C-alpha positions in Angstrom: 0.0 0.0 0.0 1.3 3.4 -0.9 -0.2 5.2 2.2 2.4 6.0 4.9 1.4 3.9 7.9 4.8 2.8 9.0 5.2 5.7 11.5 1.8 5.2 13.1 2.0 3.2 16.4 -1.7 2.4 16.9 -2.5 -1.1 15.5 -6.2 -0.1 15.2 -5.3 2.8 13.0 -2.9 0.8 10.9 -5.4 -2.0 10.4 -8.2 0.4 9.6 -6.1 2.3 7.0 -5.1 -1.0 5.4 -8.7 -2.3 5.3 -10.1 0.9 3.9 -7.4 0.9 1.2 -8.2 -2.7 0.3 -12.0 -2.0 0.1 -11.4 1.2 -2.0 -9.3 -0.8 -4.5 -11.8 -3.7 -4.7 -14.9 -1.5 -5.1 -13.1 1.4 -7.0 -14.5 3.8 -4.5 -12.6 7.1 -4.0 -14.4 7.8 -0.7 -12.7 5.1 1.3 -9.3 6.0 -0.3 -9.8 9.6 0.8 -10.8 8.5 4.4 -7.7 6.3 4.6 -5.5 9.1 3.4 -7.0 11.5 6.0 -6.2 9.0 8.7 -2.5 8.8 7.8 -2.1 12.6 8.5 -0.4 13.6 11.7 -2.6 13.4 14.8 -2.4 17.1 15.4 -4.5 17.7 12.2 -6.8 14.7 12.6 -10.5 15.6 12.8 -12.1 16.0 16.2 -15.8 16.8 15.9 -18.2 17.6 18.8 -21.7 16.1 18.9 -23.2 19.6 19.1 -21.7 20.5 15.7 -23.0 17.2 14.2 -26.4 17.9 15.6 -26.5 21.3 13.8 -25.3 20.0 10.5 -27.2 16.7 10.0 -30.8 15.7 9.8 -32.4 12.5 11.1 -31.7 9.2 9.3 -28.4 10.2 7.7 -25.1 8.3 7.9 -21.9 10.3 8.6 -18.2 9.5 8.5 -15.7 11.3 10.7 -12.0 10.5 9.8 -10.9 11.0 13.4 -12.6 11.3 16.8 -16.1 12.1 18.0 -16.2 14.2 21.2 -19.1 14.5 23.5 -19.4 18.3 23.9 -22.8 19.8 23.0 -26.5 18.9 22.9 -27.3 15.9 20.7 -30.8 14.5 19.9 -30.6 13.2 16.4 -31.2 9.6 15.3 -28.4 9.0 12.9 -25.5 6.5 12.2 -22.1 7.8 13.1 -18.9 6.1 11.9 -15.5 7.2 13.2 -12.1 5.9 14.2 -12.6 6.8 17.9 -15.3 8.2 20.1 -15.0 9.5 23.7 -17.0 7.8 26.5 -19.3 10.8 26.9 -19.9 10.8 23.1 -20.8 7.1 23.1 -23.2 7.6 26.0 -25.0 10.5 24.3 -25.2 8.6 21.0 -26.7 5.6 22.7 -29.1 7.8 24.8 -30.4 9.5 21.7 -31.2 6.3 19.9 -28.4 6.8 17.3 -25.9 4.2 16.3 -22.1 4.2 16.4 -20.1 1.8 14.2 -16.5 1.6 13.3 -15.1 2.7 9.9 -14.2 -0.8 9.0 -17.7 -2.1 9.6 -19.3 0.7 7.6 -16.9 0.2 4.7 -17.7 -3.5 4.7 -21.5 -2.7 4.7 -21.3 0.0 2.1 -18.2 -0.6 -0.1 -19.3 2.0 -2.7 -19.6 4.7 -0.1 -23.0 5.9 -1.3 -25.3 8.2 0.7 -22.6 9.1 3.2 -21.5 12.5 4.5 -17.9 13.3 5.6 -17.6 15.7 8.5 -14.2 17.0 9.6 
């Protein structure tokens, strides 16, 4: 794979980038290649999105992808599907309490290899 993962120390991150790259090649989907590329950037520029921002930008029933971390700051009451590399404990609690669903990037890529009807935030 041409993405630079050799300097990353997290095995979860390395495996996710490799899996997303594999799925993007098999399905010819540029979306998963873009997400994998964003995850290889330095951690200081990796996306960190608060639930309050997500709540303002998204309507019910949508599926969003965050190439980074979901944080639990803000009011959240939407029923959506959120996929990210990581999520804080408070974010997971708010997501569960609102009736929304959190799934990993690898699981979402396996469910939707073409990357259709997804929104990227961050």
